[in-house]
Structure formats: C-alpha cells, structure tokens
C-alpha positions, 0 to 999 in steps of 0.5 A: 543960265547967267554968261556973265557967271560962265564968264567970272568962273572961266576966268577964274578958273583960267589960273587955277592951272598955272598955280598948280603947276607952280607949286607942283615943279617950285615944291615951295608954298611961296606966296601961297596962303592955306588960308585963302585956299580954302576960303577960296573952298569953301567959296565954291561951295557955296555957288554948288549948294545954291546952284542945288538948291535955288537955280539948278543950271549946268553953269554947276560945272563950271563951279565943279572943276574950278573947284577939283583945281583948287584943292588938287592946288590945296593937295599941293599946297599939303606936299610942298609944307611937308616937304619942307619938314622934311628939308628942316629935319 
C-alpha cells in the first residue's frame, strides 16, 4: 500500500464535496464539463480495476469513495441540465 497513492486520492477526494454542494445549490452547470466528469469516472474505474487485477489492497476503497462522489456530481449535472431546459421552455 502506497502512502503517496492514499494522499493523492484524499486530495482529489477532498474537492468533490465542495463541487457537489456548489452544483446542487446553484442549480447551474456553469464551469462544469460533462466530458471531464466522465473522463474522471473512467480514470477512477481504471484505478479500481488495477487494484482488483494486480495489486489489491485497502486503497481500493478510496478509489470507490472518490468515484462515487464524481458519479453524484455527474447526476447533479444531469439534473441541472434538465432544470435549464425547463427554464427555456
């Protein structure tokens, strides 16, 4: 288990709750990119698969936690997109 990998995942993971809250409260996707969110999910999924296939240890749960937060943020992105469509009608 690498302490540096844990630190990296904690640092990345620390930012997601703030992003989630901002997206939820603002009801806007300003400054957000769906492509970016999907790329990040794919990156975390690759990290999880690497842990499962080659180097299983408890760090996998940091990947799962971070990916879950990005999925939540992506879900809010979709919600905000739909809310934006309703405003334009």
